[in-house]
N, C-alpha and C positions, 0 to 999 in steps of 0.2 A: 408182506412188508415187515422189516425188522422194527421192533419197538424202539422208541427213543429212550436215551439214558437220561434220567433226571440229574440235576446238578449235585444232589447229595450222593450220587453214585461214586463220586471221586473221594469221599471222606475216608474210606478205608485206606486208600493210597496215601492220603495226607497223614493218617495215623501211623502208617508204616514208616514214612519219612521221619516223623517226629520221634518215633521209637528209636530209630537209628541215631538220630541227632542228640536226643535228650537222655535216654536211659543210661548211657555210659557216664553221664554227668551227675545224675541224681543219686545221692548216697544210698537210698533204699534199694535201688535197682542195679547200681553199678557192679557190685560183686556178682550178681546173677547174670548180667549181660556177657560176662567173660565165658560163660558156659554155653557151648553150642546148642545144647538141648533146650535151654531157655530161649535162645534166639529162634530155634526151629519152632518152638511153641508159639511165640509171638507171630511168626510168619504164617503158620497154619491157622491160628485163631482169626487172623485178619484175612488171609487169602482164600481159605476153603469156602466160607460162607459167600464170599463174592463170586467165586467160580460157580457155585450151585445156583446163586441168584441169576447170574448171567446166562447159565445154561437153561434154566426153566423159563425165565421171563423174556430173554432175548434170543440167544442162539447157542446151542451146544458146540457148533463148529468153531465159534470164537474161542471157547475154552480149549478145544482140541488144538487149535493153532497156537495158542499161548503156551500150552504144555509142550508141544513139539518144539517151539522156538526155545523154550527153556532147556530142554534136553539137548538140542543142538548146541546151544550156547555153552552149557556147563561141561559137555563132553569135550568140546574143543579146548576150553580152558584146562580141563583135567588132563588131557593128553599132553598139552604143552607144559603144564606144571610138572608132570611126571618125567617127561623127556629132559627138560632143562635141569631137573634135580640130579640127573646122572652126569651132567657136564660140570667141570670145575676148572676155574682159572687159577692154577697154582702159582706160587711166587707172590711177591709183594713189592709193587712199585711205590714210590713216595706218594702220599695222598696230598699233593700240592694242588692249588687251584688250577694250574695249567693242566696237570694230568687228569684231574676230575673232569674238567671241561672237555678235554679231548675224548674221554670215554663217553660222555653224554652226546657229543657231536657224532661219534660213531653210531650210537644208538639211534640218533635222529635219522641217519641214512638207512641203517639196517631195518628200521621199523617198517618202512614202506614195502620191503621186499620179503620179509619173513613174518610180518604182522606185528602189531603193537604188543599183543600178548606174548608172542614168542620172544621178541626183542627185550621186553621188560623182564621176563623171567630169566633170560640168559644173562642179563647185565646186572640185575639188582644184587645178586649174591656176590659177584666179583667186586662191585662197588663197595658193598659192606665190608668185604675182606680187605680191600685196599685201605679203607678208612677205619679199620678196626682199632688203630692206635689213637684215633681222634675222638674227642668228646663231642664236638659240635658237628653233627652230621644229619640232623633232621632236615635241614634245607636241601641237602643233597638228595635225600629220598623224595622230597616234594618236587624238586625239579626233574627227577627221574620220571615221576608221574606226568608232569606237565609236558616234557619233551618226548621221552621214549615211549611212554604208555599211551600217548595221544597225538600230539602235534607232529611227531615224526612220520605218522602213517598216512599221509595225504596223497602219495604219489601213485599208488596202484590199488586196484580192488582188493589185493591181498593185505593191504596195510591196516585197514580198520573195517569192522563188520558192516557199518552203514554203506561204505563204498562197494563192498562185495554184494550187498543186496541190490545196489544200483546196477552193477554188472549183470546180475541175474534178470534185471528188468529191461535190459537192452542197451545200457550205456557201454560204449566200446571200451575194451580193456585199457587202451592207451589214452583215453580221453583225460584221465586224471593227471597225466603229465602236464596238462595245461595249468594245474594248480601249483606248479613249481615256483613262480614268483611269490605267491602267498606263503607257501611252505618255507621258502628261504627267509622271507621277512620275519615271520613269527619265530622260527627256530633260532635265527641269528640274534634277534633281539633278546630272546630268553637266555641264550648262551652268554651274551655280553653281560646281562644283569647277573646271571649266576656267577660268572667269573669275578665280578666285583664283590658280590656278597660272600663268596667263598674266600676271597682274599681277606675280607674283614674277619670272618670266623676263624680262619687259619692263624691270623695274627693274634687272636685271643686264646689260642690253645695253650695249655700249660706247657712250660718249657720241657719238662720230662717227656711228655707225649711227643713233642716235635723231635727230640733227640732219638727216642725209640723208633719213630717212624723213619728217620733218616738212616739209622743203623741197620734196621731189619729190612734190607732190600735184597730180594732174590729174583732171578730171571723169571719172566712170565712163561708159562707153559699150559697148554690146554690138555686136560685129562678127560677120559671118557669119550674119545672121539667116535666110538660106535654110535653114540646118540645123535650125531649129525645125520646119520642115515635115517634114524627114526624120526628126527625132526623134519627131514626132507619128505618123508612119507606123509607126515601130517599135513605139510604145506601142499603137497601134491593132491591129497584128498580134498582139501578146501578148494583148490583150483579146478580139479577135473571131475570129481565124483558127485553124483546127485544124492539127495536124501529122500526120505519118504515124500511122495507127491500127494499132499492132502487135497489139492484142487481137483486132480483127476479122480481121486477116490470119491470125493463128494459128488462129482458129476457123473459117476458111474462108468467112466471110460478107462479106469486103471487096469493095467495088466499086472501079472504077478510081481514083476520086478519093481513096479512103482510103490509097492508096499514095504520094500526093504530099505532100511536106512544105511545105504552103502557107505556113505561118508563117515557116519558115526561108528560103523563097524571097523573101518580102517583106523579111526582114532583110538578105539579100544585095543586093536591089535598092536598099534605103535606103542601105546602106553604099557601094555603087557610085555612087549618085546624089550622096551627100554628097561623096565623094572627087573626083568630076568637076566638080561645080558650085561647090565651095568655092574661095576664094582661096588660092592656093599660098603667098602671103605670110603669111596668117593661120595656115595649118596648119603650115608648116615653119619660118618665121622667128619669128613671135610665139609660137606654141605649142610650137615646137621638137619637133614631132611625130615619133615614130619607132615602129617596130613592136616594140621590146623588151618593153614591159609586157604586151601581149596575147600575145606569143609565149611569155613565161615562164609565164603562167597556163595557156596551152594545153598546153604540154609537161608541166608538173607535174601538172595535173589529169587528164590521160589515165592517168597512173599511179595516181592516187587513185581514179578511177572504176572502173578494172579491179580493183585489189586490194581494194576495199571490197565487191565482190560477195559473197564468202564471209563477210565480217564482218557484213554485214546479214542474210544467211541464218542465220548462227549466232545472231544476236540474236533473230530471229523464233522460232528453235527453243526458246530458253530463256525466252521471254516468259511462259509460264504458271508459271514458277518465280519470277518477280519479284514483289515486294510492291507491286503497282500501286494507287495512289490518287492524289488530286489533286497532292499535293506530290511524290511520287516520279515521276509522269508529267512534271512540270516538271524534276526533277533528272535523270532518265534522258535525256529528250529534249534537255535543255540540254547535259549533259556530252558526249553522243555527237555532237550538232550541232557542237560545237567542233572535233571531230576527224574526223567522217565526212562533212562537208558537210551543211548543215542541211536541204536539200530532201529527199533520200532518207530521212533520219532522221525527218523529219516524217511522211512517208508510212508508214513502218514502224509508228510509234506510233499514228498515226491509225487504221490498220487493226486494230491490237491493241485500241484503245479501242472501235472500231466493233463488233468481235466480242464483247467483254465487255459492251458496252452493250446488246446484244440481250436479255440476261438481266434480267427485270423486278425481280429481287431486288438488282441492282446499282444504287446511287444511286437508290432508289425516290423517285418524286415529282419528280425533276429533269427539266427540259426537255431533249430531245434535239435536236441539230443534226446533220443528215446521219447520224443513228443514233448519235452520240457524245454522252454526257452533257455538258451545258453547261460545267461547271467543268473537266472533263477536257480539253475542246477549248481552253479558255482557257489551261490549263497547257501543253498541247502547242504551241500557237501561240506563246505567249510564250517558252517554252524554246527553240524552234528559231530564232526571230528574234533574241532578245536574246543568247543564248549563242553564236550564230554569230560574235559579236564577240570571243570569248575567245581565238581563235588566228587566224593569217593564213589558214588554210585552211577556217575555219568557214563562210565565205561568199565567193563569187567576187570581189566588189568589193574585199575586204580586200587581196588580193595585188595587184590592179590599182592601188589607191591607193599601196601600198608601192612598186611598181615605178615609177609616175609620179614619186613623190617622189624616189626614188633617181636617176632619169634627170635630175631637176632639181638634183642635187647634195646632197640631204639624206641624211645617214648614218642609216639606220633601224636599230632594234634587230634582233637575231637572232630566230629563231623563239621560243626560250626567253625572250629579253629582252622581247619583246612580251607574252608571257604574264604576266610580272612586272607590267608596266604594267596590263594588263586586270584581273588579279586584285586589284591594289591599288585601282584606281579604279572598276571596274564591279562586281566581285563583291559588295562590301558593299551596294551599291544594290539588286542583285537579291535578296539575302537579305532586306533590309528590305521589298522589294516583296512577296515571298512571305509574309512575316509579316503584312503589312497585308491582303492580298487573298485569301490561301488558308488561313491559319491561323485557325480559328474561336475559339480560346480568347483570353481577355483577356491572358494572359501572352505570347501570340504578338504581339499589338498592342504590348505594352510593349517587347518585344525590338526590334521594328521601330522604335518611337519612339526607343529608346536609340541605335540605329545611326544614325538620321537626325540626332539631336542631336549625336552625336560627329562625323559627317561635316561638318555645318554649322559646328560649333565650330572644327574644324580649318581649313576653308575660310575662315571669318571671321577667324581668327587670322593666317593667311597673308596675306589681303588687307589687314588692318589694319597688319601689319608693313611691307608694301612699298608701300602706296598712296601714301605721302608722298614716295616716291622716284620715282614716276611723274609726269611732267609732264602737267598737264591738257590 
């Protein structure tokens, strides 16, 4: 029997989170935090002792699973990062609120079919190029994270890693299409709020910037089309190929091909193929490609993946003490997805719901999906995908978008500063969504309607105040 994890086993993970949040703000550590070697040192100092402790006191298999998941996670991000770096959207349309909103809306649709990582990496650089003449663009990067890097990816298992893990556990590929009403509600609300906010910011742009943006308009053209092939290969690898099967290896039933990480090999082939066949001018001159964004994600997340092993184990231990129902499944999955990375959090609550769902007295008469009551699976899926946008570390693309933007000269909010943005603009929408779709009482619908009215009223007032200052 596996030993229990004491409560203090989660402290290294808390320390890792505090390091990410506070070290960039503390004068003594802020200059060092910009150095990836310093970040790696913090990650290893906190993560390696935890991995050794878990291995000796609990189970080395847990460490193996965490390391494999990290490798799978980072190689997918690496491949998409390299491939997207060979694509470039040349030309320059006007960076008006209308055009920016259309680009984000396209990203919301594309994300479900090419993945949030792929969509975010494909669109963030063109968005930065379109808005290059503008001073006020931090909000555009933040809404790219909220929409393209997270909430856009709800409709297929390819959209976001948690949903792919559900697909591997028996959830039908097309089941996630049932999340379309929630996807539409969240993303439409975010786009409306963004349009109003961007109208305000555009109205406050220096006149010289607006004139330059209007004058420097050239037709849009996609360069580096060979990378669409490499991109398709990456997506095909995600959808069709297996990775190393640790479960069969541990059970002693593995054949030779179960040891080979086929999926990750394809990722590396696609990345190498893109890097060697792409135009160096497109990658390094036009895209200003460098390794800093993916390197930052790699070194920070190795600390997160290692330190969160006991945190997830502790969560599983106390599961039977939690008041689990549809709303709390969303709340617990969402809250922890924001800080524990949404993929392993999804798996933890999926397994909880699967275990509880085998009891016929639980949610009687409700359809089961892969053994999980329908509404519970909706809540877990929405919580992990939507709330992964609440922090920089909730979903892998978040940090990558942040890093690419910073490489392009955009001064992004700190860890805590970003949470202020996400709580202000995303949290009310999620609360309204829960009221509409998960609360059965009439009063729940009323509360949701009041929230929506207030959000739309605020957005409408902002747009009405500044629209006359924006040149058509």
